[in-house]
FIMIVEX-813628 format. One line per field, with one value per residue (C-alpha): residue in three letters; residue number from 1; x negated, y negated, z negated. Coordinates in nm, 4 decimals, padded with zeros to 6 digits. Last residue first. Layout:
r (ALA/...)
k (NUM/...)
u (X/...)
v (Y/...)
w (Z/...)
This chain:
r (THR/GLN/LEU/LYS/PHE/PRO/LEU/ARG/CYS/ILE/LYS/LEU/LEU/LEU/LYS/CYS/LEU/LYS/TYR/TRP/LEU/LYS/GLY/ILE/ARG/TYR/PRO/LEU/ILE/ILE/VAL/PRO/PHE/THR/ALA/LEU/TRP/TYR/ILE/PRO/SER/TYR/LYS/PHE/THR/THR/SER/LEU/THR/SER/LEU/TYR/ASN/GLU/GLN/ILE/PHE/ASN/GLY/GLN/ASN/LYS/LYS/LEU/SER/ILE/ILE/ILE/SER/PRO/LEU/PHE/ASN/ILE/LEU/LEU/THR/HIS/THR/ILE/ILE/ASN/PHE/TYR/SER/LYS/GLU/ILE/GLY/ARG/ALA/VAL/PHE/SER/ASN/PHE/ILE/HIS/GLN/LEU/ASN/VAL/GLY/PHE/VAL/ARG/CYS/VAL/SER/TYR/GLY/GLY/THR/ASN/ASP/ALA/LYS/GLN/ALA/VAL/LEU/HIS/ARG/ASN/PHE/TYR/ALA/ASN/ARG/GLY/ALA/LYS/VAL/LEU/ALA/PRO/ILE/VAL/TRP/SER/LEU/GLN/ALA/LEU/ASN/THR/ASP/LEU/PHE/GLN/GLU/THR/ASP/LEU/GLU/GLN/VAL/ILE/LEU/SER/LYS/HIS/THR/VAL/ILE/ALA/SER/ILE/PHE/THR/LEU/GLN/VAL/HIS/VAL/LYS/ARG/ILE/PHE/ALA/LYS/THR/ASN/LYS/TYR/VAL/ILE/PHE/LYS/ASN/ASP/LYS/ILE/LYS/PRO/ALA/GLU/THR/ILE/TYR/ASN/LYS/ASN/TYR/THR/TYR/SER/ASN/LEU/TYR/ILE/VAL/GLY/PHE/ASN/ASP/ASN/LEU/LEU/PRO/ILE/LEU/SER/ASN/LEU/ALA/GLY/ASP/CYS/LEU/VAL/ASP/ASP/ASP/GLY/LEU/ILE/LEU/VAL/TYR/LYS/GLY/ARG/ALA/LEU/ASN/PHE/CYS/GLN/VAL/ILE/ASN/LYS/ASP/ALA/GLY/ILE/ASN/THR/GLU/ASN/SER/ILE/TYR/ARG/ILE/ALA/ILE/GLY/SER/ASP/ILE/TYR/LYS/HIS/ILE/VAL/GLN/GLU/THR/THR/ASP/THR/SER/HIS/ASN/ASN/SER/ILE/ILE/LEU/GLU/ILE/GLU/THR/THR/SER/GLU/ARG/ILE/GLN/LYS/CYS/LEU/ILE/SER/LEU/ASN/LEU/GLU/LEU/TYR/ASP/SER/ARG/ASN/TYR/THR/PRO/ILE/ALA/ILE/SER/LEU/LEU/PRO/ASN/THR/ILE/TYR/ASN/GLN/LYS/MET)
k (334/333/332/331/330/329/328/327/326/325/324/323/322/321/320/319/318/317/316/315/314/313/312/311/310/309/308/307/306/305/304/303/302/301/300/299/298/297/296/295/294/293/292/291/290/289/288/287/286/285/284/283/282/281/280/279/278/277/276/275/274/273/272/271/270/269/268/267/266/265/264/263/262/261/260/259/258/257/256/255/254/253/252/251/250/249/248/247/246/245/244/243/242/241/240/239/238/237/236/235/234/233/232/231/230/229/228/227/226/225/224/223/222/221/220/219/218/217/216/215/214/213/212/211/210/209/208/207/206/205/204/203/202/201/200/199/198/197/196/195/194/193/192/191/190/189/188/187/186/185/184/183/182/181/180/179/178/177/176/175/174/173/172/171/170/169/168/167/166/165/164/163/162/161/160/159/158/157/156/155/154/153/152/151/150/149/148/147/146/145/144/143/142/141/140/139/138/137/136/135/134/133/132/131/130/129/128/127/126/125/124/123/122/121/120/119/118/117/116/115/114/113/112/111/110/109/108/107/106/105/104/103/102/101/100/99/98/97/96/95/94/93/92/91/90/89/88/87/86/85/84/83/82/81/80/79/78/77/76/75/74/73/72/71/70/69/68/67/66/65/64/63/62/61/60/59/58/57/56/55/54/53/52/51/50/49/48/47/46/45/44/43/42/41/40/39/38/37/36/35/34/33/32/31/30/29/28/27/26/25/24/23/22/21/20/19/18/17/16/15/14/13/12/11/10/9/8/7/6/5/4/3/2/1)
u (02.7539/02.9006/02.6402/02.7651/02.5071/02.4112/02.0622/01.8241/01.6713/01.3169/01.3126/01.5198/01.2380/00.9467/01.0914/01.1208/00.7741/00.6189/00.8534/00.7793/00.4608/00.4028/00.6860/00.3814/00.1462/00.3097/00.5152/00.9223/01.1792/01.1764/01.0724/01.3482/01.6221/01.5015/01.5002/01.7691/01.9866/01.9813/02.0179/02.3348/02.5113/02.7842/02.5566/02.4323/02.5156/02.5769/02.2013/02.0123/01.9846/01.9532/01.7143/01.4810/01.4734/01.3081/00.9890/00.9977/00.7513/00.4305/00.2411/00.3887/00.1230/00.0765/00.4397/00.5179/00.3576/00.5904/00.9094/00.8167/00.8163/01.1169/01.3239/01.2118/01.2050/01.4846/01.6885/01.6550/01.6903/02.0232/02.1316/02.0690/02.2428/02.5657/02.5545/02.6881/02.9064/03.1014/03.2246/03.2965/03.6622/03.6258/03.5898/03.3075/03.1092/03.2118/03.0708/02.7201/02.7092/02.7590/02.5413/02.2349/02.2712/02.2523/01.9995/01.7663/01.7831/01.8242/01.5726/01.3311/01.3308/01.2599/00.9536/00.7156/00.5911/00.2762/00.0767/00.0033/00.0477/00.3106/00.2182/00.4814/00.4691/00.4016/00.4947/00.7718/01.0364/01.4175/01.7161/02.0758/02.4089/02.7062/02.7505/02.9772/02.8027/02.4410/02.5583/02.7907/02.5422/02.2188/02.4406/02.5380/02.2191/02.0049/02.1345/01.9409/01.7568/02.0871/02.1180/02.3248/02.5375/02.8198/02.6139/02.6358/03.0146/03.0016/03.2804/03.2482/02.8532/02.8909/02.7384/02.5953/02.3361/02.2160/01.9889/01.5999/01.4567/01.1351/01.0906/01.4057/01.3197/01.6588/01.7148/01.4078/01.6069/01.7193/01.5605/01.5988/01.8969/02.0659/02.0001/02.1138/02.3958/02.4762/02.4958/02.4329/02.0910/01.7889/01.4299/01.1525/00.8072/00.4950/00.3984/00.0245/00.0378/-00.3037/-00.2849/-00.3230/-00.6199/-00.8433/-00.6003/-00.4096/-00.7654/-00.7286/-00.4794/-00.2393/00.0762/00.2914/00.6028/00.8268/01.0306/01.4248/01.6392/01.9593/02.3237/02.1886/02.3231/02.0120/01.8590/01.6699/01.4629/01.2683/01.1181/01.0248/00.7304/00.5883/00.6655/00.4676/00.1600/-00.0520/00.1422/00.3855/00.2042/00.3793/00.2668/00.6059/00.8110/00.9782/01.3520/01.4218/01.7418/01.8701/02.1386/01.8927/02.0409/01.9118/02.0134/02.2497/01.9655/01.6746/01.9695/02.0375/01.6406/01.6288/01.9423/01.7872/01.4903/01.5719/01.7196/01.3511/01.4284/01.3948/01.3915/01.1775/01.3350/01.0984/01.2332/00.9150/00.8093/00.4174/00.2401/-00.0925/00.0327/00.3496/00.0969/-00.0804/00.2444/00.2988/-00.0561/-00.0273/00.3403/00.2119/-00.0883/00.0758/00.3362/00.5939/00.9403/01.1115/01.0141/01.2186/01.0331/01.2241/01.0904/01.2969/01.1716/01.1897/01.0693/00.7269/00.5676/00.2046/00.2660/00.4929/00.2107/-00.0651/00.1952/00.2688/-00.1094/-00.1938/00.1544/00.1176/-00.2573/-00.1707/00.1470/-00.0713/-00.3174/-00.0316/00.2101/00.3490/00.7162/00.8191/01.1248/01.0311/01.2930/01.2221/01.4963/01.5424/01.6983/01.7110/01.9982/01.9146/01.5269/01.3588/01.1551/00.9505/00.8189/00.4416)
v (00.2717/00.3334/00.4870/00.5890/00.5076/00.7187/00.6696/00.9621/00.7864/00.9169/00.9757/00.5779/00.4148/00.6423/00.5586/00.1784/00.1211/00.2650/00.0102/-00.2694/-00.2275/-00.1726/-00.5379/-00.6746/-00.6288/-00.7246/-01.0198/-00.9852/-01.0293/-00.6984/-00.5193/-00.6660/-00.5446/-00.1782/-00.0542/-00.2526/-00.4076/-00.1265/00.1209/-00.0755/-00.0288/-00.2539/-00.4961/-00.1643/-00.2617/-00.6041/-00.6433/-00.3935/-00.5846/-00.9323/-00.8572/-00.6613/-00.9413/-00.7198/-00.6578/-00.3570/-00.0719/00.0050/-00.0950/-00.3453/-00.3464/-00.4884/-00.5624/-00.2538/-00.0522/-00.1907/-00.1478/00.1936/00.2969/00.0652/00.2360/00.6065/00.5882/00.4567/00.3458/00.6388/00.9205/00.8441/00.7540/01.1415/01.2406/00.9807/01.1805/01.4947/01.3145/01.1787/01.5382/01.6057/01.5259/01.3206/01.0271/01.1226/01.2080/00.8687/00.7312/00.8948/00.7702/00.4408/00.4992/00.5933/00.3346/00.0194/00.1478/00.4159/00.2458/-00.0603/-00.0698/00.1002/-00.1416/00.0506/00.1320/00.3421/00.6661/00.8139/00.6837/00.9747/01.3142/01.5793/01.9199/02.1597/02.4915/02.4144/02.6682/02.6489/02.7259/02.5660/02.7986/02.6749/02.8706/02.7135/02.7446/02.4803/02.1802/02.2620/02.2835/02.0054/01.7636/01.9161/01.8607/01.4841/01.4555/01.4744/01.1250/00.9803/00.6667/00.5291/00.4622/00.7842/00.8693/01.0502/01.2463/01.5736/01.5691/01.9369/02.1822/02.4631/02.4671/02.4762/02.8353/02.8728/02.5919/02.7503/02.4295/02.4494/02.1560/02.0392/01.8288/01.6720/01.4617/01.3136/01.5943/01.4334/01.2073/01.4608/01.7990/01.9331/01.7470/01.8477/02.2414/02.1774/02.0280/02.2921/02.5380/02.8772/02.7683/03.0514/02.9581/03.1477/03.1266/03.0419/02.9051/02.8946/02.5853/02.4091/02.1050/02.1067/01.8613/02.0733/02.2442/01.9506/01.7287/01.3883/01.2182/01.4450/01.4429/01.7461/01.9752/02.2206/02.4406/02.3626/02.6230/02.4840/02.6971/03.0227/03.3426/03.5984/03.7185/03.4015/03.5299/03.7391/03.4682/03.2260/03.3662/03.5217/03.1651/02.9336/03.1385/02.8819/02.5508/02.4007/02.0587/01.7140/01.4653/01.6381/01.6279/01.9757/02.0249/02.3574/02.5584/02.8665/03.1003/02.9982/02.8875/02.5120/02.2441/02.0609/02.0517/01.8817/01.6665/01.4870/01.4941/01.2882/01.0733/00.9817/00.8640/00.6556/00.8068/00.6919/00.7527/01.0543/01.2958/01.5971/01.9119/02.1984/02.5172/02.6893/03.0662/03.0897/03.2619/03.0443/02.8440/02.7070/02.6143/02.4042/02.2640/02.1131/01.9653/01.8186/01.6812/01.4893/01.3342/00.9427/00.7855/01.0235/01.0099/01.1210/01.4798/01.7610/02.0467/02.3977/02.7108/02.9907/03.2232/03.6208/03.8024/04.0043/03.6931/03.6986/03.4859/03.1965/03.1925/03.0871/02.8404/02.6738/02.5883/02.4948/02.3211/02.0994/01.9970/01.9313/01.7472/01.5093/01.4396/01.3994/01.1970/00.9488/01.0746/01.4282/01.6446/01.9274/02.2419/02.5443/02.8019/03.0806/03.4017/03.3614/03.4878/03.4004/03.3530/03.2305/03.4249/03.1734/03.2441/03.0955)
w (03.1353/02.7990/02.5694/02.2126/01.9879/01.7180/01.6198/01.5924/01.3251/01.4011/01.7727/01.7980/01.5834/01.7746/02.1269/02.0113/01.8485/02.2008/02.3995/02.1840/02.1945/02.6043/02.5881/02.3848/02.6023/02.9108/02.8027/02.6669/02.8885/03.0642/02.7665/02.5540/02.7594/02.8214/02.4354/02.2024/02.5214/02.6905/02.3843/02.2705/02.6320/02.7430/02.9387/03.1147/03.5113/03.4710/03.2939/03.5450/03.8496/03.6742/03.4382/03.6518/03.9343/04.2322/04.3973/04.6288/04.5428/04.6663/04.3991/04.1775/03.8983/03.5893/03.5683/03.7512/03.5091/03.2497/03.3996/03.4861/03.0823/03.0280/03.3145/03.2302/02.8102/02.6584/02.9152/03.1700/02.8309/02.7317/03.1005/03.1686/02.8368/02.9059/03.2987/03.1223/02.8979/03.1596/03.2304/03.5702/03.7149/04.0402/03.8808/03.6567/03.9451/04.1393/03.8275/03.8122/04.1679/04.1122/03.7767/03.9998/04.2392/03.9825/03.7334/03.8828/04.2575/04.1483/03.8962/04.1114/04.4635/04.7401/04.9792/04.7009/04.6296/04.6774/04.2923/04.1816/04.4339/04.2759/04.2144/04.1994/04.0176/03.6492/03.4413/03.1928/03.4522/03.3855/03.4703/03.5027/03.4556/03.4195/03.8250/03.9057/03.6951/03.8081/04.1595/04.2056/04.0623/04.2669/04.6182/04.6442/04.4206/04.7188/04.8469/04.5835/04.7861/04.7446/05.1441/05.1985/04.8782/05.0539/05.3632/05.2152/05.1084/04.9839/04.9482/05.1484/05.0688/04.6760/04.5974/04.9189/04.8683/04.5015/04.5035/04.4152/04.2481/04.1644/04.5029/04.4976/04.1979/04.0737/03.8413/03.6453/03.5024/03.2675/03.2931/02.9098/02.8281/03.1700/03.0744/02.7167/02.8417/03.1064/02.8089/02.9820/03.0435/03.1436/03.0405/03.2515/02.9965/03.0750/02.7427/02.7201/02.9305/03.0527/03.2647/03.6882/03.7213/03.8877/04.1083/04.2128/04.3387/04.3333/04.1100/03.9855/03.8594/03.7595/03.7892/03.6296/03.9046/03.8121/03.9002/03.9941/04.0064/03.8998/04.0532/04.0448/04.3201/04.3842/04.0640/04.2179/04.4931/04.2149/04.0785/04.3345/04.5523/04.3055/04.3588/04.4002/04.3568/04.5862/04.6556/04.7335/04.9881/05.2291/05.0080/04.9208/04.9600/04.8536/04.9212/04.7911/04.9942/05.3010/05.6030/05.5811/05.8645/05.5955/05.3626/05.5957/05.7612/05.4083/05.3562/05.6766/05.6412/05.2656/05.4463/05.7260/06.0502/06.2438/06.6032/06.8392/06.5362/06.5527/06.4369/06.3715/06.2537/06.1757/06.2184/06.1279/06.3882/06.3884/06.7008/06.4360/06.1862/06.4598/06.5903/06.2656/06.2062/06.6172/06.5300/06.2435/06.4161/06.3342/06.4520/06.2907/06.4454/06.1383/06.1440/05.9660/05.9012/05.8480/05.6752/05.5918/05.3641/05.4728/05.1191/05.0963/05.0730/05.1435/05.4737/05.2746/05.0205/05.2697/05.4310/05.1296/05.0747/05.3834/05.4739/05.1605/05.2365/05.6113/05.4971/05.3132/05.6033/05.8019/05.6019/05.9022/05.7996/05.6542/05.5580/05.4275/05.4301/05.2142/05.2513/05.0109/05.0657/05.4244/05.6769/06.0121/05.9998/06.3390/06.5460/06.7624/07.0904/07.1299)
């Protein structure tokens, strides 16, 4: 069937995929229904990273049904980061959403999002939740469906913090930054998308947040990398590179604060109980050099690493409560 590709879309949705045909089928069944119902032209790109399962058959099923899909089939597996970058580079839209193949853009998400894209936000964050079996029945109930506009970049970063790294939740204003981007600068960090997310949110000065949950992510369905290296060493390297280019360090201190108090301790506790699909690593040697000058690391993350599982879990909870009550004025040095 001849495909009529969209040349100047308002939104590009690009899906990098590899050997997840069942998840991709669920993703596309929900997404394509919304695209058909939309009155706005939406570009859909799928980059197949040399899958060996039935991924190609799933994609052609939707192409044959009349959905205009720009389909790229990589001759070799070019790696996850490079596949994500390829998706972003190919996108023609004013805004771009890189959607994980195992994530779901919930029913009605496009109808909520599209009317806002005529405005000029740097980043729009789509609130997300994790599900185990059924993304519909497990969706959280939220009474507040507000769309919040942030004119203060720090306030937006404080709201989203580490979730800025979750590609499926981030809609980026590509046309705002495309002339100055080096999209390959963070290849092999597992965080390549920050090469466009950070410049967009900083340059725009206006970013937005959906309280309503628009993205569902499959639980326990990631891995293949070292968590502490990616979110410790690699993330700090990326932050430092932006600071060297003149972006305010306090932006990244906000994220690092949440990283050390909540994200890394909670995930280390989880990994101590079940390594899952992540690569084993020495948490202490991976993190202590990077955060050796950070009091928050030694107070909140370090004890969780060295203490037994149950005591570390208790320390994590007590430490979070203590810091919340006291709001200790530590100056992060990262």
